[in-house]
C-alpha positions as CSV (number, residue, x, y, z in Angstrom):
1,M,0.1,0.0,0.1
2,S,1.1,3.4,-1.1
3,E,1.6,6.3,1.4
4,A,-1.2,8.0,-0.1
5,D,-3.4,4.8,0.1
6,D,-2.4,4.4,3.8
7,S,-3.4,8.0,4.9
8,A,-6.7,7.6,2.9
9,F,-7.4,4.4,4.9
10,Q,-6.5,6.1,8.2
11,R,-8.9,8.8,7.6
12,G,-11.8,6.2,6.9
13,R,-12.1,6.7,3.2
14,G,-10.5,3.4,2.6
15,L,-13.0,1.7,4.6
16,S,-16.1,0.1,2.8
17,P,-19.4,1.7,4.1
18,L,-22.0,-1.0,5.2
19,P,-24.9,-1.8,2.9
20,Q,-28.0,0.0,3.3
21,G,-30.3,-1.2,6.1
22,H,-27.6,-2.8,8.1
23,P,-27.2,-0.9,11.4
24,A,-23.3,-0.5,12.5
25,P,-22.3,-3.2,14.8
26,S,-22.5,-2.0,18.4
27,P,-19.1,-2.1,20.2
28,K,-19.0,-5.2,22.7
29,P,-19.0,-3.9,26.5
30,V,-15.8,-4.7,28.1
31,V,-14.8,-4.3,31.9
32,A,-11.7,-2.0,32.6
33,F,-10.0,-0.4,35.8
34,N,-10.6,3.1,36.0
35,R,-7.8,5.6,36.5
36,R,-8.0,5.8,40.2
37,E,-8.1,1.8,40.4
38,L,-4.9,1.5,38.3
39,D,-3.3,4.1,40.4
40,T,-3.9,2.3,43.4
41,I,-2.8,-1.2,41.7
42,L,0.4,0.3,40.1
43,R,1.6,2.2,43.6
44,L,1.7,-1.5,45.2
45,Y,3.4,-2.9,42.0
46,G,5.9,-0.2,42.2
47,R,6.7,-0.8,45.9
48,M,6.9,-4.4,45.3
49,V,9.0,-4.3,42.0
50,S,11.4,-2.0,44.2
51,D,11.5,-4.8,46.9
52,G,12.5,-7.3,44.4
53,E,9.4,-9.2,44.7
54,W,7.6,-8.8,41.6
55,R,9.0,-8.1,38.0
56,D,6.1,-8.2,35.5
57,Y,2.4,-7.8,35.2
58,A,-0.2,-8.2,32.5
59,I,-3.7,-6.6,32.1
60,D,-6.8,-8.3,30.6
61,L,-9.9,-6.5,29.9
62,L,-12.5,-9.2,29.5
63,K,-16.2,-8.9,28.5
64,D,-17.3,-9.9,32.3
65,R,-14.3,-9.0,34.4
66,A,-11.0,-7.0,34.2
67,V,-7.7,-8.9,35.6
68,F,-4.4,-7.3,36.6
69,S,-1.8,-10.4,36.7
70,V,1.5,-10.1,38.8
71,F,4.4,-12.4,37.9
72,R,8.0,-12.9,39.5
73,R,9.1,-13.7,36.1
74,S,7.3,-13.1,32.9
75,S,7.7,-16.9,31.9
76,E,5.7,-18.4,34.8
77,M,2.2,-18.5,36.0
78,P,1.0,-15.3,37.8
79,L,1.9,-15.2,41.3
80,Y,-1.5,-13.2,41.9
81,R,-4.6,-12.0,40.2
82,I,-6.2,-8.9,41.0
83,E,-9.9,-8.8,39.3
84,K,-12.6,-6.5,39.3
85,D,-16.0,-8.2,38.4
86,P,-18.8,-6.0,38.5
87,K,-21.4,-8.5,38.8
88,L,-20.3,-9.3,42.4
89,A,-20.4,-5.7,43.3
90,R,-23.5,-5.9,45.4
91,R,-22.6,-9.2,46.8
92,Q,-19.0,-9.9,48.3
93,G,-17.5,-7.1,46.6
94,A,-16.3,-6.4,42.9
95,Y,-12.6,-6.7,43.7
96,S,-10.6,-9.9,44.8
97,V,-7.0,-11.1,45.1
98,I,-6.4,-14.4,43.5
99,A,-3.1,-16.7,44.5
100,A,-1.3,-18.7,42.1
101,G,-3.3,-22.0,43.1
102,G,-6.6,-20.2,42.6
103,M,-7.5,-19.5,46.3
104,I,-9.2,-16.1,47.0
105,L,-7.2,-14.4,49.4
106,K,-9.4,-11.4,49.9
107,R,-12.6,-10.0,48.3
108,G,-14.4,-6.6,49.0
109,H,-15.9,-3.7,48.0
110,D,-12.9,-1.5,48.6
111,L,-9.7,-2.0,46.3
112,G,-7.1,-0.6,48.6
113,Q,-8.6,-2.7,51.8
114,V,-8.5,-5.9,49.4
115,L,-5.0,-5.1,48.3
116,R,-3.6,-4.8,52.0
117,V,-3.5,-8.7,51.9
118,L,-0.3,-8.2,49.4
119,E,1.4,-5.9,51.4
120,K,4.8,-7.3,53.0
121,K,4.2,-8.0,57.0
122,K,7.1,-6.0,58.7
123,H,8.5,-8.1,61.5
124,L,9.1,-6.3,64.7
125,S,11.9,-7.7,66.6
126,V,12.8,-7.4,70.3
127,V,16.1,-5.6,70.8
128,E,17.8,-6.5,74.0
129,A,19.8,-3.6,75.6
């Protein structure tokens, strides 16, 4: 395709119009994390990366839920999945953290509260003088 053909295609002239009487296909609804949710998740992710615990992530936007997967190495199974499922919002809560084996670690309505299950526990030690 030449450069002129490419620019015409980008402007929409290269697309064939739908036949008369056929409505345009409606876009499929997709569940996604909003900006505030992503900010909360990425702050935790940044802390865990700086501690050397996590190294990679993936975001899957599906028709029924959004999934943020966390990896120690990109070639492995995810360590944790942070899921947003709006169908569960009125019941157990839309947010959940799921471990690698499929066990639900925490579920709730508040994303910040649910993510606390992933925070590293600070061990206190007694110092004798």
